[in-house]
N, C-alpha and C positions, 0 to 999 in steps of 0.2 A: 483303909483298904477299900471299903465300900465307896468312899467319896472319889477315890481315884478311878474306880470302874465307871461310876456315873459320869465323871468328867470325860473319860475316853469315849463313852457311848454318845455323849452330847456332841463332842467334836466330830464323831463319825456321821451323826445325823445332819449336822450343819454342813459337812462336806458333801454328803449325798444330796441334800437339798440344793446346794449351790450347783452341783453337777447337772442335776435335772433342769434347773432353771436355765443354765447355760445352753443345754441341748435344745430346750424348747425355744429359747430366744433365737438360737442359730437357725432353727427350722423356720421360724417366722421371718427371718431376714432382718431382725431388729437389733442385733448385737452391735453396739457402738464400735468396739475395737475391731470386730470382723469387717464391719462396713468401712472403717478407715483403712484396714489392710487392703481391701478390694480397691479402694480409691487410689492406692499407690500403684496397683497393677493396671487399673483402668482409670487414668486421671480424668477429671472433668473436662468438658469441651474448652474451658478457658485455658487449660494447660495442654491439651492435645489438639490435633488438627480439627478445626471446625468444619462442618459440612459446607461445601462451596455452593453459593447460590448460582443457579444456571438459568439459561433461557434457550429457546429454540429459535434458530434463524434460518432463513432461506438463502441458498447460494446456488452456484452454477450446477451442482450435482445433487440438488434436493434439499434436505433439511439436516441440521446438525445441532447438537446440544453443546453450548459453549459456556464458559464462566461469565457471570454477569459483569464482573470487573476483572478481566484478564490482567495478570501482572508480568507474565513472561512470554512475550510475543516474538516469534521467529518469522521473518519476512522473506519470501522467495522473490526478491526483486533485485534489479541492478541499481546503479546510482541514477538511473535516468528514466524511470517510468512513474507510475502513479502512486504506489503504496508508500514509498519512503517520503515522497513529497507530502502526501496527506497526513501521515503519522507525525512528521516534523511540524506541520502546521498546527496539529492538535497537541503538540508538546509531549508526545508519547515516544519514548526511546526503546526500540526493540532490544532483545538480549542476543539476537543473532540475525544475520542477513546474508543473502547470496549476492554475488556480483557478476556482471557480464564482463568476461575477461577481455574482450576486444572492442567494447563500446566506449564512446566518449563519456568521460566521467565529469559530473558537475561538481563545482565547489560549493554549491548552494547549501548542501547538507553536511559538508565535511566536518565542520566544527561541532555540530550536534551529534554526528554519528561516528566520529573519528575513532573511538576506542571500542566500537561494537565488533565482536568476533565475526569473522567471515566463515560461512558454513558451505563453501563450495560455489560453483557456478550456477547461475539461474537456470541453465539448461541441464545441469547435473549436480543437484544439491547433495551434500554429504549427509546421509541419514545417520551415520555414527556421530558426527559432530552435533547434529540437531538433537539427537537423543541425549547427549551428554549435557546439554543446556537445560534439560527438564522443562520444556515449554508447556504452558497451559493453553496456548492458542498458536496456530500456524496460519499465515495468510499467504495466498498465492493467486495465480491466474488460471483461467479455464484452460489455456493452452498447455498448462503443466499437468494435465489430467493423468498422464501415465504414472506420476508419482503419488497420486491421491490415495490409493489404498494403503501404501506403506506409510505415508505421512499420517494418515488417520489412525494407524496403529500406535503412533507415538503420542499424539495429542489431537484434540478437536481441530479440524482443518476446514477453513473457509476458502473456497476458490471463487474468485470474482470474474465475471464476464464484463469487462469495462467497455466492450464494443457493442453490447446489446442495445439496439435502437440508436446507435451512433455513440461516438466517444465524447459523452457529455461529462466533463470533469465535475461540474457542480452536482449533478445527480449522483455520480459515483462517490463524491466526497460526503454527501448527506447519508448515503447508504453505509459507508464505512464508519462514520461517526456514530450512527445509530447502533451498529454492532458493538462498538466499543464504549457505549454509554457516554458519548461526548456531544450529543446533539445540541446541548445548550451553548456550545462554542461555535456552531456552524454559522448561525445567522450573522454574527459580527464579522467573521472572516469573509464570507461571501459578499456581505454588504460593502466591504472595503473594495473588493474586486469590481463589483457592479458600479460603484461610485466612480472609480477610476475609468471604467469603460465609458460612462456617460460624459465625463470630462473630455476624454479623447474625442468622442463623437462631436462634442460641441466645438472643439478647436479645429478638427480636420474634416468633419463630416461633409461640408459643402464642397471642399476642394477634392475630396475623394469620390464624389458622386459620378464624375465622368471618367474615373480611372479604373483600370482593371488589374487584377493580380493573378498570378499563377504560382503554384507550389510544386516543385519537382523533388521527389524523394530518392536519394541514392542509397541502395542496399546492395552491398557486395558487388560493386562494379556494374550494377544494372540500375536503370532509371525508371521510376514509376510515377504515375499520378494516381491519387486516391480520391475518392469522394470526400469533399471537405468535412463532412460530418464525422468521418472516421479518424481524422488526424487531430490530435490535441491542439497543435499550433494553428491549424486551419480553423478550428472551432473558435479559438480566441480571436483570430483575425476577423472572422465573420461577426462575432459579437462587437468588435470595434468598428464595424461598418465597412470593411474592405469588400470590394466586389470581385468575385472570382469570374473568370471568363466564361462565356456561355457554353464552351466545349465540355465543361464538367457535367452539365445537365444531360449530355448525350452518353455518358458512361453507362453501359449496360450491366457491368459487374462492379464490384467494390473498388477495383483498381485496374490499371492498364499498364503493361510494360511497354515503354517507348523504344523506338529505334530511331536512327538518324533521319529516316525519311519522314517520320511523323512528329518529330520534336517541334517543328515550326508551328504545328497546329496548336501548341500550348504556349505560344508567345503572349506577352501581355505588357502593359505599361510598366509594371513592377514584377520582377521575377524573383521568387524566393526559392532557395535551394537548401534542402534539409539533408544533413548528414547524420548517420547513426554510428558508423564504425570509425574508431580512432585512426586507423591506418590510412583510410581514404581522406580523412580531414587533414592529416599531417602532410599528405602528398597531393594536396589540392591542385597545385599548379602543374603537376605531372600527369594528371588524369587525361587520358586520350580523348575523352568526351569533349573537353574544353579546347582541344586542339583541332577538332574537325572544322572544316570551312563553314559548314552550316551554322555553327554556333555563333560565329561573328556576324551572321546576317540577322540575328534576332533583334527586334526593336529594343528590347530591354537591355541587351548587351551593348548595342550601338550607343544608347543614351546613358550608359553606365548606371542603370537602375536595377542592378542585381544585388540581392541581399543574401548572404550566407548564414544559415542557421544550423544549430546542432540540437539533436534530440536529447534533451537533458532534463526532462521532467514530465509532469502530467497532472499536477495538482495546483492548488491555489498559490503556492510559493512561486512556482515557475510561471504561472499565468501572469502574476503581477510583474515578474521580471521581464516577460515578453512585452507587456504594455510599455515598460520603460524603454525597451529597445525600439519599439515602434515609434515612440515619441522622438527618440534621438534620430531615427532614420528619416521620418517624414518631416521633421523640423527643418532639415537641410535639403529636402527634395521637393517640397511643395512651395 
């Protein structure tokens, strides 16, 4: 009997000692099984979402903190401006993009971007669709500033002013590549463009020294001339050595809307006409502007030196395509 009592007391003391030890260990946060249990509820960073590395970048509306390596980019662009061209050149496929419903669409990026979801019009993006894509970065333009507060509530948003100091696609391309941590690819891409520009100048430079060009832009049945530094195509043409008529230097504002009485002031040896909207381009022959008597009096028209262009890009891919077109055009004209 005595042995049984001693045995029970011993078991009780062992149990009490274990209970105290467990309590003390738990208080000190050193209990293995408790730690493992917490690990299940709060998994380590290797199993949970790791903190995203970020950086601060400057853009049209100040500064914004963005992911160092964004993975889900939504682009507020049509098929025919700068952002999609630049992203395609860098090999970056967005998770969503806007389109210009009535613009001329380029085939240059169709294969690369064919299955990317459309998130509305570039003048009226769908915030609901953008939100559903869970972007970690949104890219747009300064002129889309009315959407900026709402877009910023969805994801870090960078608005680019591509016209600041002139529409220099090489500068804009370097800026975008830096934001996206792709600066290491810029030098090779732009080197290819500049090499092709130099070859063009070597082949046609002397012949073009005495020739002039003019570029008329059609926007919604109106005709404008812009300062060459503001138009992407004009910038590439200037790089290639084409000489714009002296009248461009007299522009007091960034652009001038032409009427029939003043269109002859913008005549040149080579006349380039730029279209932006699909409907106008499809109905080219029916445009009243080309039926006016004064049109047939222009030197470039009489000499059949008129070249039709479409606004279909704004980055290195389109720039190289334009050089190809200039080669083809001037090879038969000079």
